[in-house]
PyMOL Python script that loads the backbone (N, CA, C, O; Angstrom):
from pymol import cmd

cmd.read_pdbstr("""\
ATOM      1  N   UNK A   1     -49.792   7.490  11.025  1.00  0.00           N
ATOM      2  CA  UNK A   1     -48.867   6.413  11.323  1.00  0.00           C
ATOM      3  C   UNK A   1     -49.168   5.229  10.402  1.00  0.00           C
ATOM      4  O   UNK A   1     -50.321   4.827  10.248  1.00  0.00           O
ATOM      5  N   UNK A   2     -48.124   4.683   9.798  1.00  0.00           N
ATOM      6  CA  UNK A   2     -48.310   3.549   8.902  1.00  0.00           C
ATOM      7  C   UNK A   2     -47.626   2.322   9.477  1.00  0.00           C
ATOM      8  O   UNK A   2     -46.685   2.423  10.265  1.00  0.00           O
ATOM      9  N   UNK A   3     -48.109   1.185   9.076  1.00  0.00           N
ATOM     10  CA  UNK A   3     -47.517  -0.081   9.522  1.00  0.00           C
ATOM     11  C   UNK A   3     -46.251  -0.381   8.725  1.00  0.00           C
ATOM     12  O   UNK A   3     -46.142  -0.030   7.550  1.00  0.00           O
ATOM     13  N   UNK A   4     -45.307  -1.029   9.379  1.00  0.00           N
ATOM     14  CA  UNK A   4     -44.092  -1.419   8.677  1.00  0.00           C
ATOM     15  C   UNK A   4     -44.342  -2.602   7.749  1.00  0.00           C
ATOM     16  O   UNK A   4     -43.696  -2.723   6.707  1.00  0.00           O
ATOM     17  N   UNK A   5     -45.264  -3.462   8.116  1.00  0.00           N
ATOM     18  CA  UNK A   5     -45.570  -4.628   7.306  1.00  0.00           C
ATOM     19  C   UNK A   5     -47.078  -4.801   7.245  1.00  0.00           C
ATOM     20  O   UNK A   5     -47.784  -4.630   8.239  1.00  0.00           O
ATOM     21  N   UNK A   6     -47.546  -5.136   6.080  1.00  0.00           N
ATOM     22  CA  UNK A   6     -48.976  -5.321   5.872  1.00  0.00           C
ATOM     23  C   UNK A   6     -49.372  -6.747   6.268  1.00  0.00           C
ATOM     24  O   UNK A   6     -48.534  -7.648   6.303  1.00  0.00           O
ATOM     25  N   UNK A   7     -50.640  -6.932   6.559  1.00  0.00           N
ATOM     26  CA  UNK A   7     -51.136  -8.235   6.990  1.00  0.00           C
ATOM     27  C   UNK A   7     -50.949  -9.274   5.895  1.00  0.00           C
ATOM     28  O   UNK A   7     -50.572 -10.408   6.193  1.00  0.00           O
ATOM     29  N   UNK A   8     -51.195  -8.931   4.659  1.00  0.00           N
ATOM     30  CA  UNK A   8     -51.057  -9.904   3.584  1.00  0.00           C
ATOM     31  C   UNK A   8     -49.601 -10.324   3.386  1.00  0.00           C
ATOM     32  O   UNK A   8     -49.334 -11.480   3.058  1.00  0.00           O
ATOM     33  N   UNK A   9     -48.661  -9.407   3.578  1.00  0.00           N
ATOM     34  CA  UNK A   9     -47.245  -9.759   3.497  1.00  0.00           C
ATOM     35  C   UNK A   9     -46.861 -10.697   4.639  1.00  0.00           C
ATOM     36  O   UNK A   9     -46.138 -11.671   4.432  1.00  0.00           O
ATOM     37  N   UNK A  10     -47.345 -10.402   5.832  1.00  0.00           N
ATOM     38  CA  UNK A  10     -47.054 -11.234   6.987  1.00  0.00           C
ATOM     39  C   UNK A  10     -47.610 -12.639   6.807  1.00  0.00           C
ATOM     40  O   UNK A  10     -46.907 -13.622   7.039  1.00  0.00           O
ATOM     41  N   UNK A  11     -48.861 -12.734   6.398  1.00  0.00           N
ATOM     42  CA  UNK A  11     -49.475 -14.045   6.206  1.00  0.00           C
ATOM     43  C   UNK A  11     -48.796 -14.817   5.083  1.00  0.00           C
ATOM     44  O   UNK A  11     -48.653 -16.036   5.177  1.00  0.00           O
ATOM     45  N   UNK A  12     -48.382 -14.145   4.039  1.00  0.00           N
ATOM     46  CA  UNK A  12     -47.655 -14.796   2.957  1.00  0.00           C
ATOM     47  C   UNK A  12     -46.330 -15.368   3.459  1.00  0.00           C
ATOM     48  O   UNK A  12     -45.964 -16.494   3.125  1.00  0.00           O
ATOM     49  N   UNK A  13     -45.618 -14.580   4.264  1.00  0.00           N
ATOM     50  CA  UNK A  13     -44.352 -15.040   4.832  1.00  0.00           C
ATOM     51  C   UNK A  13     -44.557 -16.236   5.752  1.00  0.00           C
ATOM     52  O   UNK A  13     -43.822 -17.220   5.669  1.00  0.00           O
ATOM     53  N   UNK A  14     -45.550 -16.155   6.624  1.00  0.00           N
ATOM     54  CA  UNK A  14     -45.818 -17.248   7.567  1.00  0.00           C
ATOM     55  C   UNK A  14     -46.196 -18.525   6.823  1.00  0.00           C
ATOM     56  O   UNK A  14     -45.726 -19.606   7.177  1.00  0.00           O
ATOM     57  N   UNK A  15     -47.027 -18.418   5.814  1.00  0.00           N
ATOM     58  CA  UNK A  15     -47.432 -19.592   5.045  1.00  0.00           C
ATOM     59  C   UNK A  15     -46.243 -20.197   4.296  1.00  0.00           C
ATOM     60  O   UNK A  15     -46.124 -21.420   4.218  1.00  0.00           O
ATOM     61  N   UNK A  16     -45.371 -19.364   3.749  1.00  0.00           N
ATOM     62  CA  UNK A  16     -44.188 -19.868   3.056  1.00  0.00           C
ATOM     63  C   UNK A  16     -43.264 -20.599   4.025  1.00  0.00           C
ATOM     64  O   UNK A  16     -42.721 -21.652   3.689  1.00  0.00           O
ATOM     65  N   UNK A  17     -43.082 -20.048   5.226  1.00  0.00           N
ATOM     66  CA  UNK A  17     -42.234 -20.705   6.215  1.00  0.00           C
ATOM     67  C   UNK A  17     -42.842 -22.031   6.677  1.00  0.00           C
ATOM     68  O   UNK A  17     -42.129 -23.020   6.846  1.00  0.00           O
ATOM     69  N   UNK A  18     -44.144 -22.046   6.878  1.00  0.00           N
ATOM     70  CA  UNK A  18     -44.809 -23.286   7.285  1.00  0.00           C
ATOM     71  C   UNK A  18     -44.664 -24.356   6.209  1.00  0.00           C
ATOM     72  O   UNK A  18     -44.427 -25.523   6.520  1.00  0.00           O
ATOM     73  N   UNK A  19     -44.804 -23.970   4.964  1.00  0.00           N
ATOM     74  CA  UNK A  19     -44.655 -24.922   3.869  1.00  0.00           C
ATOM     75  C   UNK A  19     -43.220 -25.430   3.778  1.00  0.00           C
ATOM     76  O   UNK A  19     -42.996 -26.629   3.615  1.00  0.00           O
ATOM     77  N   UNK A  20     -42.250 -24.526   3.883  1.00  0.00           N
ATOM     78  CA  UNK A  20     -40.842 -24.915   3.779  1.00  0.00           C
ATOM     79  C   UNK A  20     -40.439 -25.853   4.913  1.00  0.00           C
ATOM     80  O   UNK A  20     -39.809 -26.882   4.668  1.00  0.00           O
ATOM     81  N   UNK A  21     -40.797 -25.510   6.152  1.00  0.00           N
ATOM     82  CA  UNK A  21     -40.432 -26.373   7.272  1.00  0.00           C
ATOM     83  C   UNK A  21     -41.213 -27.675   7.250  1.00  0.00           C
ATOM     84  O   UNK A  21     -40.684 -28.720   7.626  1.00  0.00           O
ATOM     85  N   UNK A  22     -42.455 -27.627   6.818  1.00  0.00           N
ATOM     86  CA  UNK A  22     -43.244 -28.853   6.707  1.00  0.00           C
ATOM     87  C   UNK A  22     -42.632 -29.823   5.716  1.00  0.00           C
ATOM     88  O   UNK A  22     -42.533 -31.019   5.990  1.00  0.00           O
ATOM     89  N   UNK A  23     -42.219 -29.310   4.560  1.00  0.00           N
ATOM     90  CA  UNK A  23     -41.569 -30.174   3.573  1.00  0.00           C
ATOM     91  C   UNK A  23     -40.229 -30.693   4.078  1.00  0.00           C
ATOM     92  O   UNK A  23     -39.884 -31.852   3.847  1.00  0.00           O
ATOM     93  N   UNK A  24     -39.477 -29.848   4.762  1.00  0.00           N
ATOM     94  CA  UNK A  24     -38.170 -30.268   5.272  1.00  0.00           C
ATOM     95  C   UNK A  24     -38.298 -31.390   6.285  1.00  0.00           C
ATOM     96  O   UNK A  24     -37.447 -32.278   6.325  1.00  0.00           O
ATOM     97  N   UNK A  25     -39.341 -31.372   7.105  1.00  0.00           N
ATOM     98  CA  UNK A  25     -39.507 -32.424   8.094  1.00  0.00           C
ATOM     99  C   UNK A  25     -40.140 -33.682   7.505  1.00  0.00           C
ATOM    100  O   UNK A  25     -40.071 -34.748   8.118  1.00  0.00           O
ATOM    101  N   UNK A  26     -40.749 -33.578   6.338  1.00  0.00           N
ATOM    102  CA  UNK A  26     -41.352 -34.742   5.706  1.00  0.00           C
ATOM    103  C   UNK A  26     -40.378 -35.511   4.825  1.00  0.00           C
ATOM    104  O   UNK A  26     -40.625 -36.680   4.530  1.00  0.00           O
ATOM    105  N   UNK A  27     -39.293 -34.902   4.398  1.00  0.00           N
ATOM    106  CA  UNK A  27     -38.337 -35.567   3.511  1.00  0.00           C
ATOM    107  C   UNK A  27     -37.745 -36.833   4.141  1.00  0.00           C
ATOM    108  O   UNK A  27     -37.685 -37.854   3.457  1.00  0.00           O
ATOM    109  N   UNK A  28     -37.305 -36.824   5.407  1.00  0.00           N
ATOM    110  CA  UNK A  28     -36.799 -38.079   5.984  1.00  0.00           C
ATOM    111  C   UNK A  28     -37.866 -39.177   6.020  1.00  0.00           C
ATOM    112  O   UNK A  28     -37.556 -40.348   5.796  1.00  0.00           O
ATOM    113  N   UNK A  29     -39.100 -38.812   6.295  1.00  0.00           N
ATOM    114  CA  UNK A  29     -40.179 -39.797   6.288  1.00  0.00           C
ATOM    115  C   UNK A  29     -40.375 -40.366   4.891  1.00  0.00           C
ATOM    116  O   UNK A  29     -40.600 -41.566   4.733  1.00  0.00           O
ATOM    117  N   UNK A  30     -40.293 -39.522   3.888  1.00  0.00           N
ATOM    118  CA  UNK A  30     -40.419 -39.974   2.510  1.00  0.00           C
ATOM    119  C   UNK A  30     -39.299 -40.946   2.154  1.00  0.00           C
ATOM    120  O   UNK A  30     -39.545 -41.956   1.495  1.00  0.00           O
ATOM    121  N   UNK A  31     -38.091 -40.657   2.576  1.00  0.00           N
ATOM    122  CA  UNK A  31     -36.954 -41.540   2.293  1.00  0.00           C
ATOM    123  C   UNK A  31     -37.146 -42.889   2.973  1.00  0.00           C
ATOM    124  O   UNK A  31     -36.866 -43.926   2.371  1.00  0.00           O
ATOM    125  N   UNK A  32     -37.618 -42.893   4.213  1.00  0.00           N
ATOM    126  CA  UNK A  32     -37.873 -44.157   4.921  1.00  0.00           C
ATOM    127  C   UNK A  32     -38.970 -44.948   4.223  1.00  0.00           C
ATOM    128  O   UNK A  32     -38.850 -46.162   4.063  1.00  0.00           O
ATOM    129  N   UNK A  33     -40.031 -44.278   3.807  1.00  0.00           N
ATOM    130  CA  UNK A  33     -41.125 -44.971   3.121  1.00  0.00           C
ATOM    131  C   UNK A  33     -40.657 -45.554   1.790  1.00  0.00           C
ATOM    132  O   UNK A  33     -41.028 -46.676   1.446  1.00  0.00           O
ATOM    133  N   UNK A  34     -39.858 -44.816   1.045  1.00  0.00           N
ATOM    134  CA  UNK A  34     -39.321 -45.337  -0.211  1.00  0.00           C
ATOM    135  C   UNK A  34     -38.393 -46.521   0.037  1.00  0.00           C
ATOM    136  O   UNK A  34     -38.342 -47.455  -0.763  1.00  0.00           O
ATOM    137  N   UNK A  35     -37.661 -46.480   1.145  1.00  0.00           N
ATOM    138  CA  UNK A  35     -36.784 -47.592   1.498  1.00  0.00           C
ATOM    139  C   UNK A  35     -37.606 -48.832   1.855  1.00  0.00           C
ATOM    140  O   UNK A  35     -37.285 -49.940   1.424  1.00  0.00           O
ATOM    141  N   UNK A  36     -38.658 -48.645   2.636  1.00  0.00           N
ATOM    142  CA  UNK A  36     -39.502 -49.774   3.011  1.00  0.00           C
ATOM    143  C   UNK A  36     -40.229 -50.362   1.806  1.00  0.00           C
ATOM    144  O   UNK A  36     -40.488 -51.564   1.768  1.00  0.00           O
ATOM    145  N   UNK A  37     -40.555 -49.537   0.834  1.00  0.00           N
ATOM    146  CA  UNK A  37     -41.227 -50.010  -0.371  1.00  0.00           C
ATOM    147  C   UNK A  37     -40.252 -50.656  -1.354  1.00  0.00           C
ATOM    148  O   UNK A  37     -40.674 -51.281  -2.326  1.00  0.00           O
ATOM    149  N   UNK A  38     -38.953 -50.507  -1.104  1.00  0.00           N
ATOM    150  CA  UNK A  38     -37.948 -51.095  -1.975  1.00  0.00           C
ATOM    151  C   UNK A  38     -37.581 -50.237  -3.168  1.00  0.00           C
ATOM    152  O   UNK A  38     -36.851 -50.686  -4.052  1.00  0.00           O
ATOM    153  N   UNK A  39     -38.068 -49.025  -3.206  1.00  0.00           N
ATOM    154  CA  UNK A  39     -37.775 -48.138  -4.332  1.00  0.00           C
ATOM    155  C   UNK A  39     -36.381 -47.529  -4.187  1.00  0.00           C
ATOM    156  O   UNK A  39     -35.630 -47.468  -5.161  1.00  0.00           O
ATOM    157  N   UNK A  40     -36.037 -47.086  -3.005  1.00  0.00           N
ATOM    158  CA  UNK A  40     -34.743 -46.450  -2.743  1.00  0.00           C
ATOM    159  C   UNK A  40     -34.001 -47.287  -1.713  1.00  0.00           C
ATOM    160  O   UNK A  40     -34.151 -47.071  -0.510  1.00  0.00           O
ATOM    161  N   UNK A  41     -33.212 -48.227  -2.172  1.00  0.00           N
ATOM    162  CA  UNK A  41     -32.457 -49.087  -1.263  1.00  0.00           C
ATOM    163  C   UNK A  41     -31.075 -48.484  -1.007  1.00  0.00           C
ATOM    164  O   UNK A  41     -30.673 -47.524  -1.665  1.00  0.00           O
ATOM    165  N   UNK A  42     -30.365 -49.051  -0.056  1.00  0.00           N
ATOM    166  CA  UNK A  42     -29.041 -48.507   0.247  1.00  0.00           C
ATOM    167  C   UNK A  42     -28.056 -48.764  -0.883  1.00  0.00           C
ATOM    168  O   UNK A  42     -27.039 -48.076  -0.969  1.00  0.00           O
ATOM    169  N   UNK A  43     -28.325 -49.734  -1.752  1.00  0.00           N
ATOM    170  CA  UNK A  43     -27.458 -49.943  -2.905  1.00  0.00           C
ATOM    171  C   UNK A  43     -27.676 -48.867  -3.970  1.00  0.00           C
ATOM    172  O   UNK A  43     -26.729 -48.476  -4.652  1.00  0.00           O
ATOM    173  N   UNK A  44     -28.921 -48.383  -4.120  1.00  0.00           N
ATOM    174  CA  UNK A  44     -29.240 -47.391  -5.140  1.00  0.00           C
ATOM    175  C   UNK A  44     -29.019 -45.961  -4.664  1.00  0.00           C
ATOM    176  O   UNK A  44     -28.956 -45.047  -5.487  1.00  0.00           O
ATOM    177  N   UNK A  45     -28.900 -45.749  -3.374  1.00  0.00           N
ATOM    178  CA  UNK A  45     -28.784 -44.389  -2.848  1.00  0.00           C
ATOM    179  C   UNK A  45     -27.591 -43.630  -3.429  1.00  0.00           C
ATOM    180  O   UNK A  45     -27.759 -42.481  -3.837  1.00  0.00           O
ATOM    181  N   UNK A  46     -26.377 -44.227  -3.485  1.00  0.00           N
ATOM    182  CA  UNK A  46     -25.265 -43.470  -4.098  1.00  0.00           C
ATOM    183  C   UNK A  46     -25.485 -43.194  -5.578  1.00  0.00           C
ATOM    184  O   UNK A  46     -25.022 -42.173  -6.087  1.00  0.00           O
ATOM    185  N   UNK A  47     -26.182 -44.084  -6.277  1.00  0.00           N
ATOM    186  CA  UNK A  47     -26.431 -43.873  -7.698  1.00  0.00           C
ATOM    187  C   UNK A  47     -27.395 -42.714  -7.923  1.00  0.00           C
ATOM    188  O   UNK A  47     -27.343 -42.052  -8.959  1.00  0.00           O
ATOM    189  N   UNK A  48     -28.263 -42.471  -6.966  1.00  0.00           N
ATOM    190  CA  UNK A  48     -29.224 -41.377  -7.083  1.00  0.00           C
ATOM    191  C   UNK A  48     -28.548 -40.039  -6.822  1.00  0.00           C
ATOM    192  O   UNK A  48     -29.090 -38.996  -7.187  1.00  0.00           O
ATOM    193  N   UNK A  49     -27.407 -40.048  -6.213  1.00  0.00           N
ATOM    194  CA  UNK A  49     -26.698 -38.809  -5.901  1.00  0.00           C
ATOM    195  C   UNK A  49     -26.598 -38.613  -4.403  1.00  0.00           C
ATOM    196  O   UNK A  49     -26.776 -37.499  -3.909  1.00  0.00           O
ATOM    197  N   UNK A  50     -26.316 -39.673  -3.682  1.00  0.00           N
ATOM    198  CA  UNK A  50     -26.276 -39.629  -2.231  1.00  0.00           C
ATOM    199  C   UNK A  50     -25.297 -38.625  -1.674  1.00  0.00           C
ATOM    200  O   UNK A  50     -25.618 -37.880  -0.748  1.00  0.00           O
ATOM    201  N   UNK A  51     -24.093 -38.602  -2.239  1.00  0.00           N
ATOM    202  CA  UNK A  51     -23.087 -37.662  -1.733  1.00  0.00           C
ATOM    203  C   UNK A  51     -23.497 -36.219  -1.997  1.00  0.00           C
ATOM    204  O   UNK A  51     -23.312 -35.347  -1.148  1.00  0.00           O
ATOM    205  N   UNK A  52     -24.044 -35.978  -3.157  1.00  0.00           N
ATOM    206  CA  UNK A  52     -24.490 -34.630  -3.495  1.00  0.00           C
ATOM    207  C   UNK A  52     -25.653 -34.230  -2.598  1.00  0.00           C
ATOM    208  O   UNK A  52     -25.726 -33.090  -2.139  1.00  0.00           O
ATOM    209  N   UNK A  53     -26.558 -35.165  -2.348  1.00  0.00           N
ATOM    210  CA  UNK A  53     -27.701 -34.883  -1.491  1.00  0.00           C
ATOM    211  C   UNK A  53     -27.262 -34.569  -0.064  1.00  0.00           C
ATOM    212  O   UNK A  53     -27.752 -33.611   0.536  1.00  0.00           O
ATOM    213  N   UNK A  54     -26.358 -35.354   0.478  1.00  0.00           N
ATOM    214  CA  UNK A  54     -25.860 -35.122   1.839  1.00  0.00           C
ATOM    215  C   UNK A  54     -25.120 -33.788   1.920  1.00  0.00           C
ATOM    216  O   UNK A  54     -25.302 -33.039   2.880  1.00  0.00           O
ATOM    217  N   UNK A  55     -24.294 -33.486   0.926  1.00  0.00           N
ATOM    218  CA  UNK A  55     -23.583 -32.211   0.907  1.00  0.00           C
ATOM    219  C   UNK A  55     -24.558 -31.042   0.842  1.00  0.00           C
ATOM    220  O   UNK A  55     -24.370 -30.033   1.523  1.00  0.00           O
ATOM    221  N   UNK A  56     -25.597 -31.177   0.024  1.00  0.00           N
ATOM    222  CA  UNK A  56     -26.595 -30.113  -0.110  1.00  0.00           C
ATOM    223  C   UNK A  56     -27.334 -29.885   1.199  1.00  0.00           C
ATOM    224  O   UNK A  56     -27.609 -28.744   1.571  1.00  0.00           O
ATOM    225  N   UNK A  57     -27.655 -30.966   1.897  1.00  0.00           N
ATOM    226  CA  UNK A  57     -28.339 -30.839   3.187  1.00  0.00           C
ATOM    227  C   UNK A  57     -27.462 -30.081   4.176  1.00  0.00           C
ATOM    228  O   UNK A  57     -27.945 -29.179   4.860  1.00  0.00           O
ATOM    229  N   UNK A  58     -26.185 -30.432   4.260  1.00  0.00           N
ATOM    230  CA  UNK A  58     -25.289 -29.726   5.167  1.00  0.00           C
ATOM    231  C   UNK A  58     -25.083 -28.274   4.745  1.00  0.00           C
ATOM    232  O   UNK A  58     -24.997 -27.383   5.590  1.00  0.00           O
ATOM    233  N   UNK A  59     -25.005 -28.042   3.450  1.00  0.00           N
ATOM    234  CA  UNK A  59     -24.815 -26.684   2.952  1.00  0.00           C
ATOM    235  C   UNK A  59     -26.013 -25.804   3.272  1.00  0.00           C
ATOM    236  O   UNK A  59     -25.841 -24.646   3.653  1.00  0.00           O
ATOM    237  N   UNK A  60     -27.208 -26.325   3.126  1.00  0.00           N
ATOM    238  CA  UNK A  60     -28.405 -25.550   3.415  1.00  0.00           C
ATOM    239  C   UNK A  60     -28.676 -25.421   4.910  1.00  0.00           C
ATOM    240  O   UNK A  60     -29.265 -24.431   5.344  1.00  0.00           O
ATOM    241  N   UNK A  61     -28.257 -26.398   5.700  1.00  0.00           N
ATOM    242  CA  UNK A  61     -28.513 -26.361   7.134  1.00  0.00           C
ATOM    243  C   UNK A  61     -27.521 -25.469   7.881  1.00  0.00           C
ATOM    244  O   UNK A  61     -27.820 -25.018   8.987  1.00  0.00           O
ATOM    245  N   UNK A  62     -26.367 -25.208   7.312  1.00  0.00           N
ATOM    246  CA  UNK A  62     -25.349 -24.413   7.986  1.00  0.00           C
ATOM    247  C   UNK A  62     -25.796 -23.025   8.395  1.00  0.00           C
ATOM    248  O   UNK A  62     -25.653 -22.662   9.562  1.00  0.00           O
ATOM    249  N   UNK A  63     -26.330 -22.240   7.483  1.00  0.00           N
ATOM    250  CA  UNK A  63     -26.747 -20.881   7.866  1.00  0.00           C
ATOM    251  C   UNK A  63     -27.931 -20.855   8.833  1.00  0.00           C
ATOM    252  O   UNK A  63     -28.175 -19.834   9.476  1.00  0.00           O
ATOM    253  N   UNK A  64     -28.641 -21.920   8.940  1.00  0.00           N
ATOM    254  CA  UNK A  64     -29.807 -21.947   9.817  1.00  0.00           C
ATOM    255  C   UNK A  64     -29.497 -22.290  11.258  1.00  0.00           C
ATOM    256  O   UNK A  64     -30.409 -22.390  12.079  1.00  0.00           O
ATOM    257  N   UNK A  65     -28.244 -22.468  11.576  1.00  0.00           N
ATOM    258  CA  UNK A  65     -27.873 -22.818  12.942  1.00  0.00           C
ATOM    259  C   UNK A  65     -27.981 -21.594  13.847  1.00  0.00           C
ATOM    260  O   UNK A  65     -27.584 -20.499  13.448  1.00  0.00           O
ATOM    261  N   UNK A  66     -28.504 -21.761  15.042  1.00  0.00           N
ATOM    262  CA  UNK A  66     -28.728 -20.608  15.907  1.00  0.00           C
ATOM    263  C   UNK A  66     -27.484 -20.115  16.645  1.00  0.00           C
ATOM    264  O   UNK A  66     -27.520 -19.037  17.237  1.00  0.00           O
ATOM    265  N   UNK A  67     -26.420 -20.849  16.628  1.00  0.00           N
ATOM    266  CA  UNK A  67     -25.243 -20.463  17.395  1.00  0.00           C
ATOM    267  C   UNK A  67     -24.485 -19.341  16.683  1.00  0.00           C
ATOM    268  O   UNK A  67     -24.101 -19.512  15.526  1.00  0.00           O
ATOM    269  N   UNK A  68     -24.259 -18.206  17.333  1.00  0.00           N
ATOM    270  CA  UNK A  68     -23.601 -17.097  16.664  1.00  0.00           C
ATOM    271  C   UNK A  68     -22.106 -17.312  16.450  1.00  0.00           C
ATOM    272  O   UNK A  68     -21.512 -16.661  15.590  1.00  0.00           O
ATOM    273  N   UNK A  69     -21.490 -18.207  17.209  1.00  0.00           N
ATOM    274  CA  UNK A  69     -20.051 -18.407  17.089  1.00  0.00           C
ATOM    275  C   UNK A  69     -19.659 -19.046  15.752  1.00  0.00           C
ATOM    276  O   UNK A  69     -18.486 -19.001  15.382  1.00  0.00           O
ATOM    277  N   UNK A  70     -20.595 -19.630  15.031  1.00  0.00           N
ATOM    278  CA  UNK A  70     -20.264 -20.250  13.759  1.00  0.00           C
ATOM    279  C   UNK A  70     -19.967 -19.216  12.684  1.00  0.00           C
ATOM    280  O   UNK A  70     -19.341 -19.545  11.676  1.00  0.00           O
ATOM    281  N   UNK A  71     -20.399 -17.981  12.871  1.00  0.00           N
ATOM    282  CA  UNK A  71     -20.198 -16.942  11.872  1.00  0.00           C
ATOM    283  C   UNK A  71     -19.217 -15.855  12.307  1.00  0.00           C
ATOM    284  O   UNK A  71     -18.799 -15.044  11.480  1.00  0.00           O
ATOM    285  N   UNK A  72     -18.848 -15.823  13.560  1.00  0.00           N
ATOM    286  CA  UNK A  72     -17.948 -14.759  14.013  1.00  0.00           C
ATOM    287  C   UNK A  72     -16.563 -15.328  14.280  1.00  0.00           C
ATOM    288  O   UNK A  72     -16.440 -16.476  14.707  1.00  0.00           O
ATOM    289  N   UNK A  73     -15.526 -14.548  14.038  1.00  0.00           N
ATOM    290  CA  UNK A  73     -14.162 -15.048  14.251  1.00  0.00           C
ATOM    291  C   UNK A  73     -13.739 -15.077  15.712  1.00  0.00           C
ATOM    292  O   UNK A  73     -12.655 -15.581  16.009  1.00  0.00           O
ATOM    293  N   UNK A  74     -14.525 -14.573  16.620  1.00  0.00           N
ATOM    294  CA  UNK A  74     -14.141 -14.510  18.038  1.00  0.00           C
ATOM    295  C   UNK A  74     -14.292 -15.848  18.718  1.00  0.00           C
ATOM    296  O   UNK A  74     -14.012 -15.969  19.911  1.00  0.00           O
TER     297      UNK A  74
END
""", "prot")
cmd.dss("prot")
cmd.show_as("cartoon", "prot")
cmd.util.cbc("prot")
cmd.orient("prot")
């Protein structure tokens, strides 16, 4: 009998997910800190690509939603 997944593959996957979610939750904190430091103000945000950034966030967050009705026509 063989395993479907090896321990090193599992640990690699878990570490990648932890890193990805950790970075995703730190981005809003980074934006707030940059705002408080005066580096990224609300006047400069659109110049940095605010609309593109917001669209990208929604585009990437869409498939991660747990509700099944968002993908089925029923």
